[in-house]
C-alpha atoms as one frame of an Amber mdcrd trajectory, in Angstrom:
protein
 291.497  -0.666 -52.776 293.157   1.040 -55.759 292.453   4.453 -56.523 292.018
   5.113 -60.252 292.541   8.622 -62.129 289.481   9.571 -63.578 289.974  11.517
 -67.293 288.844  14.903 -65.713 291.573  14.491 -63.265 294.319  14.828 -65.426
 296.225  17.837 -65.589 296.268  20.285 -68.529 298.906  19.326 -71.312 299.984
  16.324 -73.248 299.089  13.109 -71.641 302.272  11.104 -73.232 303.635  10.073
 -76.478 303.377   6.744 -78.271 306.674   4.930 -78.171 306.602   1.958 -81.092
 309.195  -0.792 -80.734 311.021  -2.296 -83.310 309.057  -5.416 -82.359 306.354
  -3.644 -83.171 305.031  -3.281 -79.430 303.267  -0.040 -78.919 303.762   1.707
 -75.039 301.972   4.212 -73.444 304.356   5.586 -70.649 304.964   2.047 -69.106
 301.872   0.105 -70.441 301.734  -2.198 -74.033 299.182  -1.409 -76.233 297.501
  -3.511 -78.784 296.975  -1.027 -81.797 294.534  -1.779 -84.273 292.661   0.294
 -87.312 289.211   2.011 -86.346 286.189   1.420 -88.329 286.314   3.446 -91.512
 283.817   6.256 -91.902 282.554   8.005 -94.839 281.383  11.062 -93.443 283.857
  14.819 -92.369 284.715  14.254 -88.553 287.421  17.155 -87.363 289.118  17.413
 -83.814 288.882  20.583 -81.983 289.837  21.922 -78.812 287.279  23.783 -76.469
 288.263  26.183 -74.024 285.388  27.142 -71.479 285.796  30.503 -69.798 283.249
  29.973 -67.164 279.721  29.288 -67.935 278.699  28.362 -71.183 280.838  30.674
 -73.244 284.442  29.771 -74.675 286.485  29.378 -77.609 286.828  26.373 -79.905
 289.284  25.629 -82.600 289.323  23.500 -85.258 292.648  21.480 -85.143 292.165
  19.283 -88.598 289.991  16.824 -89.976 290.244  12.919 -89.143 291.589  10.854
 -91.812 292.117   7.476 -89.635 291.368   5.967 -86.462 293.527   3.987 -84.352
 291.911   1.789 -81.410 294.301   1.370 -78.469 293.642  -1.044 -75.854 296.260
  -2.417 -72.882 297.776  -5.610 -73.498 296.418  -7.478 -70.453 298.460 -10.529
 -70.599 301.702  -8.541 -70.318 300.007  -6.729 -67.305 298.980  -9.536 -65.581
 302.701 -10.946 -66.044 303.917  -7.677 -64.765 301.537  -7.690 -61.545 302.613
 -11.252 -60.694 306.199 -10.343 -61.240 305.674  -7.749 -58.414 303.961  -9.807
 -55.878 306.270 -11.661 -53.512
């Protein structure tokens, strides 16, 4: 059985960079993604960074307002083709 990483198991830092190809495909590492615009919203949303320093205390920093949302999902057809090509 394959083991999968849980988000909390990722090391601190950047997860990766989105690479946009001339063809319009978008990749994160080696995974091709379908990208679409998220649902519009009519209220203020802010992106924050929270650093807990043990217990229930810590620091929170507002990184900025969210103006647009993107929905990224794996291109499953591409993943299945890659998996099929790897099998003997």
